[in-house]
C-alpha positions in Angstrom: -6.0 11.9 19.7 -6.9 12.0 16.1 -3.5 12.0 13.9 -3.1 12.0 10.1 0.3 11.2 8.4 0.1 12.3 5.2 2.9 10.4 2.9 3.3 9.6 -0.6 2.0 5.7 -0.1 2.1 2.6 1.8 2.0 -0.1 -0.9 6.7 0.0 -1.4 7.9 -2.3 1.1 10.3 0.5 2.1 11.6 1.7 5.4 8.7 4.8 5.7 6.0 2.5 5.5 7.8 -0.1 8.2 8.0 2.7 10.3 4.6 4.4 9.8 3.4 0.6 10.5 5.0 0.0 13.6 4.4 3.1 15.1 0.5 3.1 14.8 0.4 -0.5 16.1 2.5 0.1 19.0 0.4 3.2 20.0 -2.9 1.4 19.3 -2.1 -1.4 21.4 -1.0 1.1 24.1 -3.8 3.3 24.1 -7.2 2.5 21.8 -8.8 5.7 21.6 -6.1 6.8 19.0 -7.3 7.6 15.6 -5.1 7.9 12.7 -5.8 8.9 9.0 -3.2 7.9 6.1 -3.6 10.5 3.2 -1.7 9.3 0.1 -1.2 10.8 -2.9 0.3 7.4 -5.0 -1.5 4.6 -3.9 -2.8 3.6 -7.0 -5.6 1.7 -4.9 -3.1 -1.0 -3.7 -3.0 -2.7 -0.2 -0.6 -1.3 2.4 2.7 -4.2 2.5 3.0 -3.4 6.2 0.0 -4.2 8.2 -1.6 -1.9 10.7 -3.9 -2.4 13.5 -6.2 -0.2 15.7 -8.2 2.8 14.2 -6.8 3.5 11.3 -9.0 4.7 7.9 -6.9 5.5 4.4 -7.6 7.9 2.1 -6.0 8.6 -1.2 -6.3 11.7 -2.9 -4.7 10.8 -6.7 -2.4 13.3 -7.1 -0.3 10.3 -8.1 3.1 12.2 -8.7 4.6 9.7 -9.8 3.3 9.9 -13.1 4.0 11.9 -15.4 4.0 12.9 -19.2 7.2 11.4 -21.3 9.9 14.1 -22.3 12.1 16.3 -20.7 11.6 18.1 -17.5 10.0 21.8 -19.1 7.1 20.0 -20.2 6.3 18.4 -16.8 6.4 21.8 -15.3 2.7 22.8 -16.1 1.3 19.2 -14.7 3.0 19.7 -11.9 1.9 22.8 -11.0 -1.8 20.9 -11.5 -1.5 18.0 -9.3 0.3 20.6 -6.5 -3.3 22.9 -6.9 -5.2 19.6 -6.6 -3.2 18.2 -3.7 -4.1 21.5 -2.4 -7.4 21.4 -2.8 -8.5 18.1 -2.0 -6.4 17.8 1.2 -7.7 21.0 2.6 -11.1 19.6 2.4 -10.6 16.2 4.2 -8.6 18.7 6.8 -11.8 20.2 7.2 -13.7 17.2 7.6 -11.5 15.6 10.0 -10.3 18.3 12.0 -7.4 16.6 13.4 -5.5 16.8 16.6 -1.9 16.6 15.3 -1.0 16.8 11.3 2.0 14.7 10.2 3.8 15.0 7.0 6.8 12.9 5.8 8.1 15.5 3.4 5.6 15.7 0.6 4.6 18.3 -1.0 1.9 19.2 1.4 5.2 20.2 3.7 4.9 23.7 2.1 1.3 24.7 2.6 0.2 22.3 5.0 0.2 25.9 7.3 -2.3 27.1 4.9 -4.5 24.9 5.7 -4.9 24.6 8.9 -3.9 27.3 11.2 -5.0 25.9 14.6 -3.5 21.9 14.0 -0.3 20.9 15.6 1.9 20.0 12.9 4.6 18.0 12.9 7.5 17.4 10.1 9.0 13.8 10.3 12.5 13.2 8.6 13.1 10.1 7.1 16.5 11.3 5.3 19.2 13.2 6.2 19.2 17.1 4.8 21.6 17.2 1.9 20.1 13.7 0.4 18.9 15.4 -2.8 21.8 16.8 -3.5 23.8 13.3 -3.1 20.8 12.2 -5.5 21.2 14.9 -8.4 23.8 12.2 -10.4 22.4 11.4 -14.0 19.2 14.0 -13.6 19.0 17.3 -15.7 19.5 20.8 -14.6 15.7 21.4 -14.2 15.9 19.0 -11.5 18.7 20.9 -10.1 17.2 23.9 -10.2 14.1 22.9 -8.5 16.4 20.9 -5.6 18.1 24.5 -5.4 15.0 26.4 -4.7 13.8 24.0 -2.9 16.4 24.0 -0.2 16.4 28.0 -0.2 13.2 28.3 1.3 13.4 24.6 3.6 13.4 26.8 6.2 11.0 29.1 6.0 8.5 26.1 6.0 9.6 24.0 8.8 9.5 26.7 11.2 5.9 26.8 11.0 6.0 23.0 12.0 5.3 22.7 15.8 8.4 19.9 16.0 10.7 18.7 13.1 11.8 15.7 14.4 14.9 13.8 12.7 16.3 10.5 13.0 19.7 11.2 13.7 21.9 13.8 15.6 24.3 14.3 12.6 21.4 15.4 10.6 20.1 17.8 13.2 23.4 19.7 13.2 22.5 20.0 9.4 19.9 22.3 10.9 21.5 25.1 12.5 18.7 27.8 12.6 16.2 25.7 13.7 14.7 25.7 17.2 12.2 23.0 16.5 13.7 20.4 16.2 14.4 16.9 17.9 15.3 13.6 17.6 14.3 10.6 17.5 15.9 7.5 15.8 13.6 4.6 14.4 12.8 2.1 16.8 12.6 -2.0 16.8 9.5 -3.7 16.8 11.2 -6.4 19.1 14.0 -7.7 19.8 13.7 -11.2 19.1 15.1 -14.2 21.4 16.4 -16.5 18.8 19.7 -15.7 16.8 21.3 -16.3 14.0 24.2 -19.7 14.6 26.4 -17.8 11.6 27.2 -20.8 10.7 26.0 -20.2 7.0 28.9 -18.6 4.5 25.8 -16.3 3.6 26.4 -12.0 2.8 23.0 -10.4 3.3 21.9 -6.8 1.5 18.5 -6.1 1.8 17.3 -2.5 0.5 15.5 -0.3 -2.7 17.4 -1.3 -6.1 18.4 2.2 -6.7 21.3 4.5 -6.5 21.0 5.6 -3.0 21.6 2.1 -2.2 24.3 1.6 -3.5 24.8 -1.8 -4.7 26.5 -1.4 -7.7 29.5 -0.5 -5.1 29.1 -3.8 -3.4 28.4 -6.2 -6.2 32.2 -4.4 -7.4 33.6 -4.8 -3.3 32.2 -8.4 -4.2 34.4 -9.9 -6.9 37.4 -8.9 -4.4 35.6 -10.8 -2.2 35.0 -14.1 -4.2 38.9 -13.6 -4.2 39.4 -14.8 -0.8 36.3 -16.3 0.2 35.0 -18.0 -2.8 32.4 -20.3 -1.3 30.6 -17.7 0.4 27.7 -16.6 -1.2 26.1 -12.4 -1.3 22.4 -12.2 -1.3 20.5 -8.9 -2.3 17.2 -8.4 -1.3 14.9 -6.0 -2.5 13.3 -4.7 -6.5 13.7 -1.3 -8.0 14.2 0.4 -11.5 18.2 -0.8 -11.2 17.1 -4.5 -10.7 18.8 -4.7 -14.5 21.3 -2.6 -14.4 22.5 -4.6 -11.4 21.6 -7.9 -12.9 23.9 -7.4 -16.1 26.8 -6.2 -13.5 26.6 -9.3 -12.0 26.9 -11.0 -15.6 29.5 -9.2 -16.8 31.4 -9.8 -13.8 30.7 -13.8 -14.0 29.2 -13.6 -10.6 26.2 -15.6 -10.8 26.9 -17.8 -8.8 28.1 -15.9 -5.9 25.2 -13.6 -5.8 21.3 -13.8 -5.4 18.6 -10.8 -6.1 15.7 -11.5 -4.2 12.0 -10.1 -4.1 10.9 -8.2 -1.2 9.3 -10.3 1.3 7.4 -10.6 4.6 9.4 -12.8 5.7 12.6 -11.4 6.2 13.5 -12.6 9.4 14.5 -16.0 7.4 16.8 -14.1 5.7 18.2 -12.5 9.0 18.3 -15.9 10.4 20.2 -17.4 7.5 23.2 -14.7 7.3 26.6 -14.3 9.5 27.3 -11.0 8.4 24.6 -8.1 6.7 26.3 -5.1 4.8 25.0 -1.9 4.0 26.6 -0.2 0.8 24.5 2.7 0.5 25.9 6.0 -0.6 23.7 8.1 1.9 20.5 7.5 4.7 18.6 8.8 6.5 18.8 6.7 9.4 19.7 2.7 8.3 16.6 0.5 10.2 18.0 -2.3 8.1 21.0 -1.9 10.3 18.5 -2.7 13.9 17.0 -5.1 12.5 20.0 -7.3 11.2 21.8 -6.8 15.1 18.5 -7.5 16.9 19.3 -10.9 15.0 22.9 -11.1 16.0 24.1 -10.6 12.7 27.6 -8.3 12.4 26.7 -5.6 10.3 30.1 -4.3 7.7 28.6 -0.7 6.6 29.6 2.7 5.1 30.0 5.6 6.9 27.5 7.3 5.2 25.2 10.4 6.1 23.6 10.1 8.1 22.7 6.6 10.9 24.9 4.0 10.3 28.4 5.8 13.1 25.3 6.2 15.5 24.2 2.6 15.3 27.7 0.7 14.7 29.6 1.0 17.3 33.2 0.1 15.2 35.1 -2.9 15.7 32.8 -3.5 18.9 29.4 -4.8 17.8 30.3 -4.1 13.6 32.8 -2.2 11.3 32.4 0.8 9.8 34.2 1.7 6.1 34.8 5.0 4.6 31.8 5.8 1.7 33.0 4.3 -1.6 35.8 2.6 -0.6 35.0 -0.9 -2.6 38.5 -2.5 -1.2 38.0 -1.2 2.7 34.5 -2.5 1.9 35.8 -5.9 0.8 38.4 -6.6 3.0 36.1 -6.0 6.1 34.2 -9.0 5.0 37.0 -11.0 4.3 37.9 -10.2 8.0 35.2 -11.2 9.6 34.5 -14.7 7.0 37.9 -15.3 8.1 37.3 -14.5 12.2 34.9 -16.8 13.6 35.7 -15.8 16.9 35.5 -12.3 15.9 31.9 -12.6 14.1 29.9 -14.3 17.3 31.7 -11.5 19.5 30.9 -9.3 17.5 27.4 -10.5 16.6 26.7 -11.2 20.2 27.9 -7.3 21.0 25.4 -6.3 18.4 22.8 -7.9 19.9 23.6 -6.5 23.2 23.3 -2.4 22.3 20.6 -2.5 19.7 18.1 -2.8 22.3 18.7 0.6 23.1 15.9 0.8 19.6 13.5 -1.0 21.6 9.9 -0.2 21.0 9.5 1.1 24.2 12.0 3.0 24.9 12.0 5.1 21.2 8.2 5.0 20.8 7.6 6.6 24.3 9.1 9.1 22.8 6.5 9.7 20.2 4.2 9.3 23.1 5.0 12.2 25.1 5.9 14.2 21.9 2.1 14.4 21.0 1.4 14.6 24.6 3.5 18.1 25.1 2.2 19.4 21.6 -1.6 19.0 21.9 -0.7 20.3 25.7 0.7 23.1 24.6 -2.7 23.8 22.0 
């Protein structure tokens, strides 16, 4: 089976790239006859952050949607149209050469025109955000971008109906598409359940994610200024990189939290961070799923998370294997962190339950659903 995955870039250590690599590696081990082609638009000649096994070929179309002339959005309209035209031409040529069985879009510009490129090839749309995330992400952007988002939302179901399957990460997000009959829910999977777990003895809270508006580290830092008054010997470690790094560093400095908060760059040795932590915290404004939650739980680390759309409430069983907090409620977030910090019996109990409950996301359970999906799509051709 020959499968094409269309994704913006794979050199960024984000959840989508990690999930893609994990899926390819698993499928390659199950069946070496799988042939994978990763088609990027914004790779800039860089290597994938996560290694991929098996018969994998990388193609970069060099569209570079992430580079535009400086200025307001009006000045970017013509360059954007030219990029989309170039994207269409180069992708069409590549698909004609490859003749794949399945093409998967991760929600890039190609999602709108894939059906025009290949009438016969089976199409899968793989969403890694909930439907309305762009609405939540429109703070501090200009009106032209807001108008663009409106039209994208208006036409979204029109092009999504043309896909053979639209794969969503949560049941809650599936309810956001009441008029689509081609949706299916397949959550993210765990690469492995580690044999070892955190001892939960270090007074360290861990957070992981891109340093941007979505991940809500500004909320977390403000909540930590409350936490530290009750737990002055605890430390917060944030692992990530991104456009808000300077803003967050300034916030830490202004709140005089330099001695208790550390921001570390992404690492391929993230296991060590989980093992050295006693609590994991997720402060996102919105998520597609929350892959870091199931990873933390697999190391027996209990999680405190905003109950943001979508994902955390389908991962964490509140007050059983972790704690859910209303979004943007900084006082409650601080209170729940302090609760675990001051109650070691509860911490250990939730950590043990987290490791047990997260097994439902194991590779051999979740990725078998992908195999069944691919086989059913090809079988219907």
